[in-house]
C-alpha positions in Angstrom: 52.6 -78.8 8.4 50.3 -78.2 5.6 47.3 -78.5 7.8 48.7 -76.0 10.3 49.3 -73.4 7.5 45.8 -73.9 6.2 44.3 -73.3 9.6 46.4 -70.2 10.2 45.3 -68.9 6.8 41.6 -69.5 7.7 42.0 -67.7 11.0 43.5 -64.7 9.3 40.7 -64.5 6.8 38.1 -64.7 9.6 39.8 -61.9 11.5 39.9 -59.7 8.4 36.2 -60.4 7.6 35.3 -59.5 11.2 37.2 -56.3 11.0 35.4 -55.4 7.7 32.0 -56.1 9.3 32.9 -54.0 12.3 33.9 -51.0 10.1 30.7 -51.3 8.2 28.6 -51.0 11.3 30.7 -48.1 12.6 29.9 -46.2 9.4 26.2 -47.0 9.7 26.1 -45.9 13.3 27.8 -42.6 12.4 25.2 -41.9 9.7 22.4 -42.6 12.1 23.9 -40.4 14.8 24.3 -37.5 12.2 20.7 -38.0 11.1 19.4 -37.9 14.7 21.4 -34.7 15.3 19.9 -33.1 12.2 16.3 -34.0 13.2 16.9 -32.6 16.7 18.2 -29.4 15.2 15.2 -29.0 12.9 12.8 -29.6 15.8 14.6 -27.0 17.9 14.5 -24.4 15.1 10.8 -24.9 14.7 10.2 -24.4 18.4 12.2 -21.1 18.2 10.2 -19.9 15.2 7.0 -20.8 16.8 7.9 -18.8 20.0 9.0 -15.8 17.9 5.7 -15.7 16.0 3.8 -15.3 19.2 5.6 -12.0 19.9 4.4 -8.5 18.8 4.6 -7.7 15.0 5.5 -4.1 14.1 4.9 -3.7 10.4 6.9 -1.2 8.4 5.4 1.8 6.7 5.4 0.0 3.4 3.5 -2.9 4.9 0.9 -0.5 6.3 0.4 1.1 2.9 0.1 -2.2 1.1 -2.5 -3.3 3.7 -4.5 -0.2 3.1 -7.5 -0.7 0.8 -6.8 0.7 -2.7 -9.9 2.8 -2.8 -8.7 4.9 0.1 -5.6 6.0 -1.7 -6.7 9.0 -3.8 -4.3 10.4 -6.3 -3.6 14.1 -6.4 -4.9 16.2 -9.3 -2.9 18.6 -11.3 -3.8 22.3 -11.5 -2.3 25.7 -12.1 -0.3 27.7 -9.5 -2.9 27.3 -6.7 -2.3 27.1 -2.9 -2.5 23.4 -1.7 -6.1 22.5 -1.0 -6.2 19.4 1.2 -9.7 19.5 2.6 -13.1 20.5 1.3 -13.7 24.2 2.3 -16.8 25.1 4.2 -18.9 27.2 1.8 -22.5 28.1 2.2 -24.7 26.7 -0.6 -26.7 29.2 -2.5 -30.5 29.2 -2.3 -32.4 27.3 -4.9 -33.2 30.4 -7.0 -29.5 30.5 -8.1 -29.6 27.0 -9.7 -27.2 26.2 -12.4 -27.4 27.4 -16.1 -26.4 25.3 -19.1 -23.1 25.3 -21.1 -22.0 24.1 -24.5 -19.0 21.7 -25.2 -16.1 23.2 -27.1 -12.5 23.0 -26.3 -11.7 25.5 -23.6 -8.4 27.0 -22.7 -6.4 24.8 -20.3 -4.7 26.4 -17.3 -0.9 26.8 -17.9 1.2 26.6 -14.7 0.7 23.5 -12.6 0.5 22.5 -9.0 -1.0 19.6 -7.1 -4.3 19.8 -5.2 -5.4 16.8 -3.2 -9.1 16.1 -3.5 -11.1 14.9 -0.6 -11.5 11.1 -0.3 -14.3 9.6 -2.4 -17.2 8.3 -0.4 -19.4 5.6 -1.9 -22.0 6.4 0.7 -22.1 10.0 -0.4 -22.9 9.0 -3.9 -25.8 6.7 -2.9 -28.4 9.4 -3.4 -27.4 9.9 -7.0 -27.1 6.2 -7.8 -30.4 6.2 -9.8 -29.2 8.9 -12.3 -27.7 8.2 -15.7 -23.9 8.6 -15.7 -23.3 8.5 -19.5 -21.0 11.4 -20.4 -22.4 13.9 -22.9 -20.7 16.8 -24.6 -22.8 19.9 -25.1 -23.5 20.6 -28.8 -26.0 22.6 -30.7 -27.2 23.3 -34.3 -26.8 26.9 -35.5 -29.7 28.1 -37.5 -30.1 30.5 -40.4 -31.9 33.8 -40.4 -31.2 34.4 -36.7 -33.5 31.6 -35.5 -32.4 30.4 -32.0 -29.9 27.5 -32.0 -31.3 24.0 -31.4 -30.0 21.5 -28.9 -30.7 18.2 -30.7 -33.4 17.6 -28.0 -30.8 17.1 -25.2 -32.4 20.0 -23.2 -35.6 18.0 -23.1 -34.0 14.6 -22.6 -32.0 15.8 -19.6 -34.7 18.1 -18.3 -32.8 21.3 -18.4 -35.9 23.2 -17.2 -36.0 21.3 -13.9 -32.2 21.2 -13.4 -31.5 25.0 -13.7 -29.5 24.4 -16.9 -29.5 26.9 -19.7 -28.1 27.3 -23.2 -30.5 30.1 -24.4 -33.0 32.3 -22.7 -36.3 30.8 -23.7 -38.4 33.5 -22.1 -37.4 36.4 -24.3 -39.9 38.5 -26.2 -39.7 40.2 -29.6 -39.9 43.6 -27.8 -36.8 42.9 -25.7 -33.8 41.8 -27.7 -31.1 40.4 -25.4 -27.8 38.6 -25.7 -25.7 37.2 -22.9 -21.9 37.6 -23.1 -20.0 34.9 -21.2 -16.2 34.5 -21.1 -14.3 31.3 -20.1 -11.2 32.2 -18.2 -8.8 29.3 -18.0 -5.8 31.6 -17.4 -4.8 35.2 -17.9 -3.3 35.8 -21.3 -3.0 39.6 -21.2 -6.3 40.6 -22.7 -8.6 40.8 -19.7 -8.1 44.5 -18.9 -8.8 45.5 -22.5 -11.9 43.4 -22.6 -13.1 45.1 -19.4 -12.4 48.5 -20.9 -14.5 47.7 -24.0 -17.4 46.4 -21.9 -17.3 49.5 -19.7 -17.3 51.8 -22.7 -20.5 50.0 -24.0 -22.0 49.8 -20.5 -22.3 46.1 -21.1 -22.3 43.5 -18.4 -20.9 40.0 -18.8 -20.2 36.8 -16.9 -16.7 35.4 -16.4 -16.2 31.7 -15.6 -12.8 31.3 -13.8 -10.6 28.4 -12.8 -8.3 28.4 -9.8 -5.4 29.2 -12.1 -7.0 32.4 -13.2 -7.8 33.3 -9.6 -4.2 32.8 -8.6 -2.9 34.9 -11.6 -5.4 37.8 -11.6 -7.0 38.6 -8.3 -7.0 42.4 -8.9 -8.7 41.9 -12.3 -11.3 39.7 -10.6 -11.9 42.5 -8.0 -12.4 44.9 -10.9 -14.9 42.6 -12.5 -17.0 42.5 -9.4 -16.7 46.2 -8.8 -17.9 47.0 -12.3 -21.0 44.8 -11.9 -20.0 41.6 -13.8 -20.9 38.1 -12.7 -17.9 35.9 -11.8 -18.9 32.2 -12.1 -17.3 28.9 -11.5 -15.1 27.0 -14.0 -13.8 24.6 -11.3 -10.4 24.2 -9.6 -8.8 21.9 -12.0 -10.8 22.2 -15.2 -11.9 18.5 -15.0 -14.7 16.7 -16.7 -17.4 16.8 -14.0 -19.4 14.0 -15.5 -16.6 11.6 -14.7 -16.3 12.6 -11.0 -18.0 11.4 -7.9 -20.5 13.7 -6.1 -17.9 14.5 -3.5 -15.2 15.3 -6.1 -17.7 17.6 -7.9 -18.4 19.4 -4.6 -14.7 19.8 -4.0 -14.1 21.2 -7.5 -16.9 23.8 -7.1 -17.0 24.8 -3.5 -13.2 24.7 -3.2 -12.9 27.0 -6.2 -15.4 29.4 -4.6 -13.4 29.4 -1.4 -10.2 30.3 -3.3 -12.0 33.1 -5.0 -13.3 34.4 -1.7 -9.8 34.3 -0.1 -8.2 36.1 -3.1 -10.8 38.9 -3.6 -13.0 39.2 -0.5 -16.1 38.6 -2.8 -18.4 35.7 -2.9 -18.4 33.8 -6.2 -21.7 33.9 -8.1 -23.4 30.5 -8.2 -23.2 29.8 -11.9 -21.0 27.0 -13.3 -19.7 26.4 -16.8 -18.8 22.7 -17.0 -15.2 22.3 -18.4 -15.3 20.8 -21.9 -19.1 21.3 -21.9 -19.2 17.8 -20.4 -22.2 16.7 -18.3 -24.4 13.8 -17.4 -27.8 13.5 -15.8 -26.0 12.8 -12.5 -23.6 15.7 -12.7 -26.5 18.2 -13.5 -28.3 17.0 -10.4 -25.2 17.4 -8.2 -24.5 20.9 -9.4 -28.1 21.9 -8.9 -28.1 20.5 -5.4 -25.0 22.5 -4.7 -27.0 25.7 -5.5 -25.5 26.3 -9.0 -27.1 27.1 -12.3 -25.3 25.4 -15.2 -24.6 27.6 -18.3 -24.0 26.2 -21.7 -24.2 28.3 -24.9 -25.8 28.8 -28.4 -23.0 30.9 -30.1 -19.5 29.6 -30.2 -16.6 29.3 -32.7 -13.0 28.2 -32.6 -11.2 30.9 -30.7 -9.3 29.1 -27.9 -6.1 28.0 -29.8 -3.8 30.9 -28.9 -1.2 30.1 -31.6 -3.9 29.8 -34.4 -6.2 32.8 -34.0 -9.0 33.2 -36.5 -8.7 37.0 -36.9 -10.9 39.9 -36.1 -13.0 39.7 -39.2 -13.9 36.1 -38.6 -15.1 36.8 -35.0 -17.3 39.7 -36.2 -18.7 37.5 -39.0 -19.7 34.8 -36.5 -21.8 37.2 -34.6 -23.3 38.8 -37.7 -24.4 35.4 -39.1 -25.6 33.6 -35.9 -26.8 36.2 -33.4 -30.3 35.5 -32.2 -32.6 36.7 -29.4 -31.8 35.1 -26.0 -28.4 33.8 -27.2 -25.7 32.9 -24.8 -22.3 33.6 -26.4 -19.2 31.6 -25.4 -16.0 33.7 -25.7 -12.6 32.7 -24.6 -10.7 35.4 -22.8 -7.3 34.0 -23.9 -8.1 34.9 -27.5 -6.3 37.9 -29.1 -8.9 37.9 -31.9 -11.8 38.2 -29.4 -10.0 41.1 -27.7 -9.5 43.0 -30.9 -13.0 42.3 -32.3 -15.1 42.9 -29.2 -15.7 46.6 -29.7 -16.9 46.0 -33.3 -19.1 43.1 -32.2 -20.8 45.1 -29.4 -21.3 48.0 -31.7 -22.9 45.8 -34.4 -25.2 44.1 -32.0 -26.3 47.4 -30.5 -27.1 48.6 -34.0 -29.4 45.6 -34.4 -31.3 46.7 -31.3 -29.8 44.3 -28.8 -28.9 44.9 -25.1 -26.5 42.8 -23.1 -28.3 40.9 -20.3 -26.9 39.3 -17.1 -27.4 35.7 -16.1 -29.5 36.5 -13.1 -32.3 37.3 -15.6 -32.5 33.6 -16.6 
């Protein structure tokens, strides 16, 4: 009996062990089957992605922009109330005799109202012909002399070969028998004094040069017509009043020829081919570019702080500057936004006439 029970117990243990082993293999088989299914699914997905990638790709607008080389994305430039200029206007370049006179750096009035004007794209190829010229930015400055001796340029006129680049800050060809002063006005925007200044000039039969920005053109087309009708020179102070020495050749061309085109559209007159560089800033490269565009660059030998409209120096101060520093062949820089200049102009012209001076025009340079 004992042996039978022992045998039965052994059989039961064997059955239980066999069942446990079977369950273990069932679990392993299930795990393998799941793994195989996962692998098959991954392979299938890869095939689908591979097939899709062979299809046509239509990039979004953002992708197109991000794929565009950065240098072709030219930012817009801010100016004063001017019609949008999106392409370089076609303007006939002046003959070489009208090359550019020289100008002096002093803070000049900044146009007030603002609008965006898109410059033409910069072309590296376009700049190749100017690659050999120095691009260091200079700001025009001069030394005022006592006893009415002509102002000195610290040697920059020689260093930058003003004589060969149609650049002027004085008239070096004057004689003792012919005393002449050149009156030049920077016109960043119209501040209410232009008509009175023109009245004073007319009363003295004096001619002047007015350098205008696109802001002034937009604000005062009728005044500009009067300037031309009364025999004054109207020169270029650029579209946006930018530092020309920091621009590419194509951007300089846009600033000058574009402004001349705006002037033509507003007045019916051709702009005279004289340029006053904004801020008096220049480089060897920029002077070559303006000359090649047919412009004379005009700097100055008489100047004083007159451009801050909320801190005017007063009529007596303006007159005193001319009494102390006038000299033969002088080019005077006068800002048209200045109330003090407007009030003092008649006294200044009367005083200079009493000293035997006449008022020349830039085409005499």
